[in-house]
C-alpha positions as CSV (number, residue, x, y, z in Angstrom):
1,M,67.3,73.2,40.7
2,V,66.7,76.6,42.4
3,P,63.8,78.5,40.8
4,S,64.4,82.0,39.4
5,P,63.3,85.0,41.5
6,R,60.4,85.7,39.1
7,V,59.1,82.1,39.6
8,I,59.6,82.3,43.3
9,W,57.6,85.5,43.7
10,D,54.9,84.6,41.2
11,G,54.4,81.4,43.3
12,I,54.5,83.3,46.7
13,F,51.9,85.9,45.6
14,Q,49.7,83.2,44.0
15,L,49.7,81.3,47.3
16,R,48.8,84.4,49.3
17,G,45.8,85.0,47.1
18,R,44.0,88.3,47.0
19,Q,44.5,89.2,50.7
20,P,46.0,92.7,50.7
21,N,48.9,93.7,52.9
22,P,48.2,96.8,55.1
23,P,50.2,99.9,54.0
24,A,52.3,99.8,57.2
25,D,54.9,102.2,55.9
26,L,52.4,104.8,54.6
27,E,53.0,107.3,57.4
28,I,56.8,107.4,56.7
29,F,56.2,108.5,53.1
30,E,53.4,110.9,54.0
31,G,55.9,112.6,56.3
32,V,58.5,112.9,53.6
33,I,56.0,114.3,51.1
34,T,54.8,116.8,53.7
35,Q,58.4,117.8,54.5
36,H,59.2,118.2,50.8
37,P,56.2,119.5,48.9
38,E,58.4,120.1,45.9
39,Y,58.9,116.3,45.3
40,A,57.2,115.2,42.1
41,G,58.0,111.5,41.7
42,M,58.3,108.3,43.7
43,I,59.4,104.8,42.7
44,D,58.7,101.8,45.0
45,V,61.0,98.9,44.2
46,G,59.5,95.6,45.5
47,C,56.0,97.1,45.6
48,G,54.2,93.8,46.1
49,S,50.5,94.3,46.3
50,A,51.1,98.1,46.1
51,E,48.8,99.3,48.9
52,T,51.2,102.0,49.9
53,I,51.8,103.7,46.6
54,S,48.2,103.2,45.5
55,E,47.0,105.1,48.6
56,L,49.7,107.7,48.1
57,A,48.6,108.2,44.5
58,R,45.0,108.8,45.7
59,R,46.1,111.4,48.2
60,H,48.7,113.1,46.0
61,P,47.4,113.3,42.4
62,R,50.2,115.7,41.4
63,I,52.9,113.2,42.1
64,R,53.8,110.4,39.6
65,F,54.3,107.0,41.1
66,L,56.0,103.8,39.7
67,G,55.7,100.4,41.4
68,V,58.2,97.7,40.4
69,D,58.2,94.1,41.4
70,A,59.9,90.8,40.4
71,S,56.5,89.1,40.1
72,G,54.6,89.6,36.8
73,Y,51.6,88.0,38.5
74,I,51.3,90.7,41.2
75,I,52.1,93.5,38.7
76,R,49.1,92.5,36.6
77,Q,47.0,92.5,39.8
78,D,48.3,95.9,40.7
79,R,47.5,97.4,37.3
80,R,43.9,96.1,37.5
81,K,43.4,97.5,41.0
82,A,44.9,100.9,40.2
83,R,43.2,101.3,36.7
84,N,41.4,104.5,37.9
85,L,44.6,106.1,39.2
86,P,46.2,107.9,36.2
87,N,49.3,109.0,38.2
88,V,50.6,105.5,39.1
89,R,52.2,102.9,36.8
90,F,53.7,99.4,37.3
91,R,56.6,97.6,35.8
92,N,57.9,94.0,36.1
93,D,61.6,94.3,36.9
94,L,64.2,92.8,39.2
95,L,66.9,94.1,41.6
96,P,69.8,94.6,41.3
97,K,69.8,95.4,37.6
98,L,66.4,97.1,37.2
99,G,67.2,97.2,33.4
100,R,63.8,98.6,32.5
101,V,63.9,101.6,34.9
102,Q,65.7,104.6,33.4
103,D,64.1,107.7,35.1
104,R,65.1,109.2,38.4
105,Y,62.8,110.1,41.3
106,E,62.8,112.3,44.3
107,I,61.7,109.4,46.5
108,V,63.1,105.9,46.0
109,S,61.6,103.3,48.2
110,C,62.8,99.8,48.8
111,M,60.9,98.3,51.8
112,H,61.0,94.7,52.9
113,T,62.9,93.7,49.7
114,L,66.7,93.8,50.2
115,H,66.3,90.8,52.4
116,Y,65.9,88.7,49.3
117,V,68.7,90.2,47.2
118,G,72.1,88.5,46.9
119,Q,74.1,91.2,45.2
120,I,73.4,93.6,48.0
121,E,76.1,96.2,47.4
122,Y,75.2,96.4,43.7
123,A,71.5,96.7,44.6
124,L,72.2,99.6,47.0
125,K,74.2,101.5,44.4
126,R,71.6,100.9,41.7
127,L,68.9,102.2,44.0
128,F,70.8,105.3,44.8
129,R,71.4,106.0,41.1
130,L,67.7,106.3,40.8
131,V,67.6,109.2,43.3
132,E,67.0,112.6,41.7
133,S,69.3,115.4,42.8
134,G,67.9,116.6,46.1
135,G,65.9,113.4,46.6
136,V,66.1,110.5,49.1
137,L,66.4,106.7,49.2
138,I,64.3,105.1,51.9
139,F,64.7,101.4,52.8
140,N,65.0,98.8,55.5
141,Y,67.8,96.3,55.4
142,P,68.7,92.7,56.3
143,N,70.6,92.7,59.7
144,R,71.8,90.0,62.0
145,F,68.6,90.1,64.1
146,Y,66.4,89.4,61.1
147,Y,68.8,86.6,60.0
148,F,68.4,84.8,63.4
149,D,64.6,85.3,63.2
150,R,64.3,83.9,59.7
151,R,66.7,81.0,60.5
152,R,64.5,80.0,63.4
153,A,61.3,80.3,61.4
154,L,62.6,78.3,58.4
155,T,64.4,75.6,60.3
156,L,62.7,72.3,59.5
157,K,60.9,70.8,62.5
158,D,58.9,68.3,60.4
159,P,60.8,66.7,57.5
160,S,57.6,66.5,55.5
161,A,57.5,70.3,55.3
162,A,60.3,70.1,52.8
163,Q,57.7,68.9,50.3
164,N,55.4,71.9,51.1
165,R,55.4,74.4,48.2
166,E,55.0,77.5,50.4
167,Y,58.0,76.4,52.6
168,V,60.1,75.6,49.5
169,L,59.4,79.0,47.9
170,N,60.0,81.0,51.1
171,R,63.2,79.1,51.8
172,A,64.4,79.9,48.2
173,A,63.4,83.6,48.6
174,F,65.4,84.0,51.8
175,E,68.4,82.1,50.6
176,P,70.7,85.2,50.4
177,L,69.8,86.0,54.0
178,L,70.0,82.5,55.3
179,S,73.5,82.1,53.7
180,R,74.4,85.5,55.3
181,R,75.5,86.8,51.9
182,N,73.5,90.0,52.2
183,L,73.8,91.0,55.9
184,L,74.2,94.8,56.3
185,T,75.1,97.2,59.1
186,I,74.5,101.0,59.1
187,R,78.2,101.5,58.9
188,K,78.6,99.2,55.9
189,I,75.7,101.0,54.1
190,G,77.4,104.3,54.6
191,R,80.6,102.9,53.2
192,V,78.9,101.4,50.1
193,L,77.0,104.7,49.3
194,D,79.7,107.0,50.6
195,R,77.0,108.8,52.6
196,A,75.9,108.5,56.2
197,P,72.4,107.0,56.5
198,I,69.8,108.7,58.7
199,R,67.6,106.5,60.9
200,L,64.0,107.5,60.1
201,R,62.1,104.9,62.2
202,R,62.8,101.8,64.3
203,F,59.8,99.5,64.3
204,S,61.8,96.7,65.9
205,V,65.4,95.4,65.9
206,Y,64.4,93.5,62.7
207,N,62.9,96.5,60.9
208,I,64.9,99.8,61.0
209,V,64.1,102.3,58.3
210,L,66.9,104.4,56.9
211,A,67.1,107.4,54.6
212,V,70.1,108.4,52.4
213,T,69.8,111.8,50.9
214,N,72.2,113.9,48.8
215,R,70.9,117.2,50.1
216,R,69.9,118.6,53.4
217,N,69.3,116.4,56.4
218,M,65.9,114.8,57.0
219,R,64.3,114.8,60.5
220,A,64.3,111.4,62.2
221,S,61.2,110.2,64.1
């Protein structure tokens, strides 16, 4: 029986322990906020251990932030860590439905998350519906290069690894990617959202950050 996404991600974060992930995408969002000082709200879907939005909340107390993750375990940890930040909240919810998220935001972030989502077109459309008029959706996406990388990494070299809990959880988390159900191209993203994405940053062939905005163009970097 395949575990649910909530079970998968509670298990993965519990195995990772309390080691924080560095806020690698921080400079991207700092640039967007600098470019658009009128922006007043940001949601981070798939926030994980929330280093990025917690640091942004410290730097920008006038902006309201919401972190969303499938793992109730990590959301409880995030709330404890950010208890002294009045402008950031956290919610346990799951793509693609996001049934508990009703508000709209000028910045909608979904970094390192779509790789795990099976209903990829539904997820993209749902994320874009969260974007306030004049705002922007910022995300990276599962492409064929990342598929080949994960397929190599998760190919069993030792049959005994199939009994390893970390391997089992990671394999289950990446199932939509490994089955090629959620592979995207920039052209397909443009077709799904009926808007041309802008490439904000290319960290590698596996990690290309896009922006989709319904207003003026954003500068790429």
